[in-house]
C-alpha positions in Angstrom: 0.0 0.0 0.0 2.9 2.4 0.8 4.4 1.6 -2.6 1.1 2.5 -4.3 0.9 5.9 -2.5 4.5 6.6 -3.1 4.1 5.9 -6.9 0.9 7.9 -7.0 2.6 10.9 -5.3 5.6 10.6 -7.6 3.4 10.8 -10.7 1.3 13.7 -9.2 4.5 15.7 -8.5 6.0 14.7 -11.9 3.0 15.7 -13.9 3.2 19.5 -13.4 6.9 19.4 -14.2 6.1 17.6 -17.5 3.4 20.1 -18.3 5.8 23.0 -17.7 8.6 21.3 -19.8 6.1 20.6 -22.6 4.9 24.2 -22.6 8.4 25.6 -22.6 9.4 23.4 -25.5 6.4 24.5 -27.5 7.9 28.0 -27.5 9.9 27.2 -30.7 8.4 25.2 -33.6 10.8 22.5 -35.0 13.3 23.9 -37.4 12.6 22.9 -41.0 14.2 23.5 -44.3 17.3 25.6 -45.0 18.7 28.2 -42.6 21.9 30.2 -42.6 24.1 30.2 -39.6 27.0 32.1 -38.1 28.9 30.2 -35.5 31.3 31.8 -33.0 33.4 29.5 -30.8 35.3 31.0 -27.9 38.1 28.7 -26.8 39.9 29.1 -23.5 43.3 30.8 -24.1 42.5 32.3 -27.5 42.0 36.0 -27.5 39.3 36.1 -30.3 36.6 33.6 -31.1 36.7 31.3 -34.1 34.0 32.4 -36.5 32.5 30.3 -39.3 29.4 30.5 -41.4 27.3 28.5 -43.8 23.9 26.9 -43.9 22.1 23.9 -42.5 19.4 21.9 -44.3 17.1 20.0 -42.0 15.2 17.2 -43.7 13.0 14.7 -42.0 15.7 12.3 -40.6 18.9 14.1 -41.1 20.7 17.5 -41.1 23.3 18.7 -43.5 25.6 21.2 -41.8 27.5 22.9 -44.6 30.2 25.4 -43.5 31.2 27.7 -46.4 33.6 30.1 -44.6 36.4 30.3 -43.7 36.9 26.7 -44.8 34.4 24.6 -46.6 33.2 21.4 -44.8 30.1 19.3 -44.8 28.7 17.2 -42.0 25.7 14.9 -42.3 24.0 14.5 -39.0 21.5 11.8 -38.2 20.3 9.6 -35.3 23.0 7.2 -36.4 25.7 9.8 -35.8 27.8 12.3 -37.7 29.5 11.7 -41.0 32.1 14.0 -42.6 32.4 14.7 -46.3 35.9 13.4 -47.3 37.1 12.6 -50.8 33.7 12.6 -52.4 31.9 10.5 -49.8 30.6 10.7 -46.2 32.8 9.0 -43.6 31.2 8.2 -40.2 32.8 9.8 -37.2 33.2 7.0 -34.6 31.3 7.5 -31.4 29.2 10.4 -32.6 25.8 8.7 -32.3 24.7 10.7 -29.2 25.9 14.0 -30.8 23.7 13.3 -33.8 20.7 12.5 -31.7 21.3 15.6 -29.6 21.5 18.0 -32.5 18.4 16.6 -34.2 16.5 16.6 -30.9 17.3 20.3 -30.2 16.5 21.5 -33.8 13.4 19.3 -34.2 12.2 19.9 -30.6 12.0 16.2 -29.8 10.2 16.4 -26.5 10.9 12.9 -25.3 14.7 13.1 -25.9 15.0 16.6 -24.4 12.9 16.0 -21.3 14.8 12.7 -20.8 18.2 14.3 -20.8 17.7 17.9 -19.6 16.0 19.9 -16.9 14.2 22.7 -18.7 13.6 26.2 -17.4 12.8 29.6 -18.7 15.9 31.9 -18.9 16.1 35.6 -19.8 13.6 37.0 -22.3 12.8 34.6 -25.1 15.2 31.9 -24.0 15.1 28.3 -22.6 17.8 26.8 -20.5 18.6 23.1 -20.8 20.6 21.7 -18.0 22.0 18.2 -18.5 20.8 15.6 -16.1 23.3 12.7 -16.7 26.4 11.5 -18.5 27.6 11.9 -21.1 26.0 15.3 -21.3 27.1 16.4 -17.8 30.7 15.8 -18.7 30.4 17.9 -21.9 28.0 20.7 -21.2 27.2 23.0 -18.3 24.1 24.2 -20.1 22.5 24.8 -23.5 20.5 27.9 -24.1 17.9 28.2 -26.9 16.7 31.7 -27.8 14.3 33.3 -30.2 11.0 35.1 -30.4 8.7 32.9 -32.5 11.4 30.6 -33.9 14.8 29.3 -32.7 17.3 32.0 -33.6 20.3 31.2 -31.3 21.8 28.2 -29.6 24.5 28.7 -27.0 26.5 25.8 -25.8 28.5 26.2 -22.6 31.0 23.4 -22.2 32.4 22.1 -18.9 35.9 23.1 -20.0 34.9 26.8 -20.2 34.6 27.0 -24.0 31.4 28.5 -25.5 29.8 28.2 -28.9 27.1 30.6 -30.1 25.2 29.6 -33.2 22.9 32.2 -34.8 20.3 31.0 -37.2 18.2 32.9 -39.7 15.9 31.8 -42.6 17.9 31.3 -45.7 17.3 34.1 -48.2 17.8 32.0 -51.3 15.4 29.5 -52.8 16.9 26.2 -54.1 
């Protein structure tokens, strides 16, 4: 009987948290199609951030991350992991499955993945704060911040080693 009441209490307490998390996640619709990005990475010990730009193309099950400047590179990101374009073909990056799942989950607002791996809270105006709950995320990130008014416009990754990455997104101005 105690177990029954403890379980019931657990679900009653968890239910409002899930509702809050769900409503916070609904702030941004899933990213779709082609978006331009500017990425700025501040690495500890370097006086200026490393800046790159390009576009991303999000399709149903994968994401093409195409950096066009300062150097061209292509990454194909899926739930199976990350693959890098090398010598006219994509080559899988070993051990990148979780990174692929994380990137797709954030951009597509995959509620079950996000609520299973992060505590979600409202941050400053128009931002959500994702705080990792368990490894491997807790060993990589202190927090991830998602910002935008009606769509996701900025992602900020704060790593445990002190490095930060800011990714600014905007609708692509060209039509393919």
